[in-house]
Every structure is written in C-alpha cells, then in structure tokens.
C-alpha positions as a Python dict, from the first residue, in 0.01 Angstrom:
ca = {
    (1, 'M'): (0, 0, 0),
    (2, 'T'): (118, -434, -3),
    (3, 'V'): (482, -435, 78),
    (4, 'N'): (737, -605, -12),
    (5, 'A'): (684, -996, 46),
    (6, 'P'): (1037, -1148, 13),
    (7, 'G'): (933, -1554, -44),
    (8, 'A'): (656, -1508, -122),
    (9, 'S'): (536, -1663, -479),
    (10, 'Q'): (343, -1481, -691),
    (11, 'D'): (58, -1778, -668),
    (12, 'L'): (99, -1711, -300),
    (13, 'T'): (59, -1376, -272),
    (14, 'Q'): (-261, -1410, -554),
    (15, 'L'): (-399, -1708, -298),
    (16, 'I'): (-335, -1492, -37),
    (17, 'S'): (-551, -1149, -177),
    (18, 'R'): (-845, -1387, -245),
    (19, 'A'): (-870, -1528, 89),
    (20, 'A'): (-904, -1136, 208),
    (21, 'Q'): (-1145, -1038, -12),
    (22, 'K'): (-1363, -1370, 72),
    (23, 'T'): (-1359, -1298, 423),
    (24, 'G'): (-1276, -861, 438),
    (25, 'A'): (-943, -948, 622),
    (26, 'D'): (-679, -699, 557),
    (27, 'F'): (-466, -871, 202),
    (28, 'D'): (-137, -673, 410),
    (29, 'Y'): (-201, -863, 749),
    (30, 'L'): (-281, -1213, 588),
    (31, 'L'): (75, -1132, 413),
    (32, 'N'): (275, -1095, 665),
    (33, 'T'): (120, -1322, 888),
    (34, 'A'): (169, -1558, 704),
    (35, 'A'): (511, -1424, 629),
    (36, 'R'): (587, -1441, 1077),
    (37, 'E'): (440, -1788, 1104),
    (38, 'S'): (596, -1982, 855),
    (39, 'G'): (856, -1828, 605),
    (40, 'F'): (501, -1858, 319),
    (41, 'D'): (601, -2232, 376),
    (42, 'P'): (237, -2432, 364),
    (43, 'R'): (448, -2742, 470),
    (44, 'A'): (582, -2629, 730),
    (45, 'K'): (558, -2799, 1097),
    (46, 'A'): (601, -2673, 1445),
    (47, 'P'): (852, -2961, 1605),
    (48, 'T'): (760, -2946, 1924),
    (49, 'S'): (403, -2879, 1856),
    (50, 'S'): (75, -2957, 1619),
    (51, 'A'): (151, -2603, 1477),
    (52, 'S'): (60, -2693, 1112),
    (53, 'G'): (42, -2483, 775),
    (54, 'L'): (107, -2157, 586),
    (55, 'F'): (-19, -1967, 927),
    (56, 'Q'): (25, -2232, 1179),
    (57, 'F'): (-284, -2331, 1347),
    (58, 'I'): (-243, -2525, 1599),
    (59, 'D'): (-563, -2846, 1601),
    (60, 'Q'): (-787, -2651, 1795),
    (61, 'T'): (-816, -2362, 1665),
    (62, 'W'): (-754, -2539, 1352),
    (63, 'L'): (-1115, -2792, 1408),
    (64, 'G'): (-1293, -2486, 1621),
    (65, 'M'): (-1224, -2241, 1284),
    (66, 'V'): (-1343, -2520, 1062),
    (67, 'K'): (-1697, -2624, 1280),
    (68, 'Q'): (-1760, -2233, 1266),
    (69, 'H'): (-1678, -2131, 891),
    (70, 'G'): (-1597, -2407, 762),
    (71, 'A'): (-1951, -2456, 547),
    (72, 'K'): (-1899, -2049, 372),
    (73, 'H'): (-1583, -2212, 221),
    (74, 'G'): (-1621, -2530, 83),
    (75, 'M'): (-1647, -2741, 389),
    (76, 'A'): (-1985, -2884, 489),
    (77, 'A'): (-1927, -3185, 514),
    (78, 'E'): (-1564, -3143, 784),
    (79, 'A'): (-1750, -2921, 984),
    (80, 'A'): (-2030, -3187, 1018),
    (81, 'K'): (-1761, -3395, 1098),
    (82, 'I'): (-1676, -3211, 1390),
    (83, 'E'): (-1832, -3194, 1795),
    (84, 'V'): (-1836, -2947, 2042),
    (85, 'S'): (-1743, -3117, 2340),
    (86, 'A'): (-1901, -3076, 2750),
    (87, 'N'): (-1576, -2890, 2798),
    (88, 'G'): (-1568, -2661, 2495),
    (89, 'R'): (-1285, -2876, 2316),
    (90, 'Y'): (-1366, -3013, 1895),
    (91, 'R'): (-1344, -3367, 1823),
    (92, 'V'): (-1431, -3566, 1564),
    (93, 'T'): (-1491, -3955, 1616),
    (94, 'D'): (-1364, -4081, 1332),
    (95, 'P'): (-974, -4128, 1329),
    (96, 'A'): (-972, -4123, 1004),
    (97, 'A'): (-1174, -3786, 937),
    (98, 'R'): (-982, -3564, 1214),
    (99, 'D'): (-671, -3659, 1006),
    (100, 'D'): (-794, -3531, 695),
    (101, 'I'): (-1007, -3226, 803),
    (102, 'L'): (-676, -3151, 1028),
    (103, 'D'): (-438, -3202, 720),
    (104, 'M'): (-667, -2948, 532),
    (105, 'R'): (-411, -2685, 657),
    (106, 'F'): (-141, -2766, 499),
    (107, 'D'): (-376, -2622, 195),
    (108, 'P'): (-291, -2325, 190),
    (109, 'A'): (-586, -2178, 35),
    (110, 'K'): (-856, -2325, 308),
    (111, 'A'): (-498, -2201, 554),
    (112, 'A'): (-577, -1847, 384),
    (113, 'V'): (-911, -1846, 404),
    (114, 'M'): (-928, -2002, 741),
    (115, 'A'): (-676, -1683, 834),
    (116, 'G'): (-884, -1412, 671),
    (117, 'E'): (-1144, -1569, 969),
    (118, 'Y'): (-960, -1551, 1263),
    (119, 'A'): (-914, -1249, 1128),
    (120, 'G'): (-1214, -1051, 1148),
    (121, 'D'): (-1330, -1302, 1453),
    (122, 'A'): (-1018, -1124, 1647),
    (123, 'A'): (-1108, -747, 1514),
    (124, 'N'): (-1497, -789, 1567),
    (125, 'A'): (-1481, -975, 1995),
    (126, 'L'): (-1183, -684, 1997),
    (127, 'R'): (-1407, -390, 1900),
    (128, 'N'): (-1709, -481, 2098),
    (129, 'K'): (-1462, -528, 2417),
    (130, 'L'): (-1303, -148, 2286),
    (131, 'G'): (-1620, -39, 2170),
    (132, 'R'): (-1324, 126, 1902),
    (133, 'E'): (-1243, -82, 1549),
    (134, 'P'): (-826, -204, 1633),
    (135, 'D'): (-542, -160, 1506),
    (136, 'A'): (-308, -342, 1341),
    (137, 'G'): (-97, -413, 1600),
    (138, 'E'): (-397, -453, 1834),
    (139, 'L'): (-480, -772, 1621),
    (140, 'Y'): (-126, -880, 1599),
    (141, 'M'): (-181, -918, 2013),
    (142, 'A'): (-446, -1125, 1968),
    (143, 'H'): (-324, -1355, 1770),
    (144, 'F'): (-33, -1387, 2025),
    (145, 'L'): (-249, -1415, 2286),
    (146, 'G'): (-672, -1482, 2149),
    (147, 'S'): (-901, -1159, 2178),
    (148, 'K'): (-980, -1179, 2553),
    (149, 'G'): (-627, -1156, 2630),
    (150, 'A'): (-565, -889, 2425),
    (151, 'G'): (-884, -682, 2483),
    (152, 'D'): (-766, -731, 2863),
    (153, 'L'): (-416, -629, 2824),
    (154, 'I'): (-480, -335, 2625),
    (155, 'L'): (-754, -199, 2920),
    (156, 'A'): (-509, -287, 3100),
    (157, 'A'): (-277, -52, 3004),
    (158, 'E'): (-519, 154, 2947),
    (159, 'S'): (-615, 164, 3322),
    (160, 'N'): (-305, 21, 3565),
    (161, 'P'): (6, 82, 3262),
    (162, 'D'): (211, 17, 3562),
    (163, 'S'): (72, -212, 3666),
    (164, 'R'): (301, -569, 3630),
    (165, 'A'): (238, -823, 3263),
    (166, 'D'): (366, -1160, 3455),
    (167, 'S'): (80, -1081, 3747),
    (168, 'L'): (-159, -1088, 3399),
    (169, 'F'): (-58, -1376, 3198),
    (170, 'P'): (162, -1567, 3468),
    (171, 'A'): (178, -1890, 3229),
    (172, 'A'): (258, -1673, 2938),
    (173, 'A'): (526, -1467, 3161),
    (174, 'R'): (701, -1844, 3264),
    (175, 'A'): (709, -1907, 2979),
    (176, 'N'): (869, -1623, 2813),
    (177, 'R'): (1037, -1442, 3050),
    (178, 'R'): (1237, -1226, 2784),
    (179, 'L'): (923, -1082, 2624),
    (180, 'F'): (789, -995, 3020),
    (181, 'T'): (1118, -820, 3156),
    (182, 'E'): (1168, -524, 3099),
    (183, 'N'): (1597, -328, 3179),
    (184, 'G'): (1589, -664, 3446),
    (185, 'R'): (1286, -622, 3637),
    (186, 'P'): (965, -755, 3499),
    (187, 'A'): (822, -582, 3265),
    (188, 'S'): (483, -358, 3323),
    (189, 'V'): (189, -371, 3081),
    (190, 'A'): (227, -114, 2898),
    (191, 'E'): (535, -229, 2839),
    (192, 'L'): (406, -579, 2710),
    (193, 'R'): (146, -363, 2534),
    (194, 'N'): (381, -110, 2379),
    (195, 'T'): (578, -467, 2274),
    (196, 'L'): (397, -628, 2100),
    (197, 'M'): (251, -390, 1898),
    (198, 'H'): (576, -288, 1787),
    (199, 'I'): (622, -640, 1629),
    (200, 'G'): (247, -609, 1461),
    (201, 'G'): (389, -295, 1300),
    (202, 'A'): (191, -57, 1452),
    (203, 'E'): (257, 301, 1353),
    (204, 'G'): (383, 479, 1583),
    (205, 'A'): (417, 191, 1866),
    (206, 'P'): (668, 307, 2073),
    (207, 'R'): (880, 42, 2128),
    (208, 'A'): (1051, -10, 2479),
    (209, 'P'): (1511, 11, 2462),
    (210, 'S'): (1512, -374, 2570),
    (211, 'A'): (1168, -464, 2347),
    (212, 'P'): (1249, -789, 2126),
    (213, 'P'): (1329, -630, 1764),
    (214, 'P'): (1090, -699, 1470),
    (215, 'D'): (1297, -929, 1291),
    (216, 'A'): (1323, -1190, 1623),
    (217, 'A'): (938, -1134, 1645),
    (218, 'F'): (765, -1478, 1809),
    (219, 'R'): (541, -1793, 1610),
    (220, 'S'): (235, -1745, 1813),
    (221, 'A'): (2, -2020, 1739),
    (222, 'D'): (45, -2195, 2002),
    (223, 'V'): (-43, -1874, 2242),
    (224, 'R'): (-376, -1843, 2103),
    (225, 'R'): (-688, -1909, 2304),
    (226, 'E'): (-817, -2318, 2141),
    (227, 'A'): (-1199, -2170, 2253),
    (228, 'D'): (-1202, -1807, 2177),
    (229, 'W'): (-1406, -1777, 1863),
    (230, 'T'): (-1793, -1630, 2007),
    (231, 'A'): (-1775, -1328, 1802),
    (232, 'P'): (-1893, -1384, 1406),
    (233, 'P'): (-1662, -1224, 1176),
    (234, 'S'): (-1689, -885, 998),
    (235, 'R'): (-1794, -819, 681),
    (236, 'N'): (-1656, -464, 755),
    (237, 'L'): (-1315, -481, 894),
    (238, 'T'): (-1173, -157, 833),
    (239, 'R'): (-836, -180, 667),
    (240, 'L'): (-535, -205, 942),
    (241, 'A'): (-214, -48, 820),
    (242, 'S'): (116, -335, 691),
    (243, 'V'): (248, -533, 954),
    (244, 'P'): (577, -599, 785),
    (245, 'S'): (726, -962, 841),
    (246, 'A'): (961, -1069, 1092),
    (247, 'G'): (1137, -1276, 809),
    (248, 'P'): (1057, -1718, 798),
    (249, 'G'): (1237, -1913, 1064),
    (250, 'R'): (1210, -1707, 1371),
    (251, 'V'): (1017, -1807, 1642),
    (252, 'L'): (971, -1910, 2013),
    (253, 'S'): (1200, -2170, 2187),
    (254, 'P'): (1024, -2475, 2155),
    (255, 'G'): (1030, -2575, 2550),
    (256, 'T'): (827, -2191, 2537),
    (257, 'I'): (509, -2343, 2268),
    (258, 'E'): (344, -2539, 2440),
    (259, 'A'): (291, -2344, 2863),
    (260, 'L'): (190, -2030, 2653),
    (261, 'A'): (-125, -2217, 2567),
    (262, 'E'): (-183, -2189, 2919),
    (263, 'L'): (-271, -1885, 2874),
    (264, 'D'): (-680, -1957, 2938),
    (265, 'A'): (-604, -2176, 3222),
    (266, 'P'): (-914, -1958, 3418),
    (267, 'Q'): (-1153, -1966, 3177),
    (268, 'R'): (-1063, -2423, 3149),
    (269, 'A'): (-1162, -2368, 3539),
    (270, 'K'): (-1426, -2174, 3477),
    (271, 'R'): (-1617, -2402, 3250),
    (272, 'K'): (-1538, -2701, 3496),
    (273, 'A'): (-1717, -2540, 3834),
}
C-alpha cells in the first residue's frame, strides 16, 4: 500500500514509481526516502556538505552509482568518464565533465533510478551478509550506515546485544551523541538497531524511550560509505514494508554531517596498508 506523501506532486510520484519499476526497488521505500532526505525538493542542497538533489547523494556516492549503473539508464557516456583511483575513490579528470555529471543529481528522474539501484545494491549486500531478506528498517540502516555498517550492527545486536554501540561506530558516536545515548548512558548496539529500525518504519520495531521520534529523523546522505558498492543489484527485490515519511527539512545538525563520513575509516586504512 502506498502511504500518503504530502508535498509530492503527481508528476514526482509517477516519476518515482517508474524508477521503482525500472530498478526493482520498493516504491513506498523510494517515495518516503525522498520525503525524508529532501522534502521532495529536486533542487535541495545541503549547506555544509556535497549532498544534493531529491535523494541527497554526496559526490562520491553519485559518481560511484553512475559508474556502476549509469549505462543502463542512458548515462553510458558519463559513466565512461568516471575513473576509479588506486585508493578506491571515483574521479573525473575533466572538471567541466565532472560538474555536469554531479549536476545530474538535480534531475529527479536520474536521481530516482540511482536511488533505486542504491537500494538494490544495499539489499543484495545485506542479503549476502545475513543469509535472508532485509526488511524495511534494515534497508534504512544501510541507507544510514552503508550496507557494511548495517550488517555489522545487525549481527552485533544478535550476538552481543548489550555491547556499546559507540565502540562499533566511534566516529558516528562522536558526531551524534544523541543517537548513541540512552537515558544518559552509552546506547547498546541493540538499542541503536531498534532506534534506526523505528525511524526506518519497520513494523513492530521496538522503540527505546529516548529514541528520536520519526518526525526528527536524520538526513543520512553523508553517513553512507563512499565505496560500498560491490554487490550486483537485485532484479527481484522482495516488497519491503512501507517507510513513513519524516517530513521535509528535518536534518542532522550541520556540525555532524561530514564527521559521519568517517564511519569507513578502518576500511580506508586497510586499503592503504
């Protein structure tokens, strides 16, 4: 069932529906992610980071998605211009071409199909790691933490639920103390999982007493890992539960956004070793 999405025009809703059909992603998930990330504003631009467009893709995430999936969505020429450097980062040598590729984030049709592909990649990565289908809340975790971080959190919550979440994600904890604090003490991995599951709209997800309410959900664009696209996209995603809209304009405080991108610091260090 499609949830009510105030603020989304009929044209935008139809555009997102077409993107869901093209990519196999869940329509309600894409619709409500657009509501949460940009308030359905295709021209949205974060003031303190590179996050841009309807789904608030940061530069590296967008370049990576266009490189991997652009050709099948009419962006073959742009994908060919994107190179992968030795450290795993995406680059375009021609500055003008780079700007043109990044500006495609403001095209809602292109942004929507890339968001669908991103959701498929995340679902596939979680499926491989967990050995089962991820639900809506777990897919939102991947949107928030990257698929590796989401998988790590889910498994840690199952194997050692009382362990401290800030030990698993120290950079994120430093940047967002509220999310990693429960009743004045450090939150456990189980409590962090439950909070993100609740924000993500998972049916039946428990909510800790101090968990942020859904209408104070976080824009997650700069939390995602920038090199987390190894799994091929799923062409047959299981329908996921609807993700309720958080409403427009409710974001992390400006000082937290870029710091959360450090979530993959161990991965970058490993690549340099």
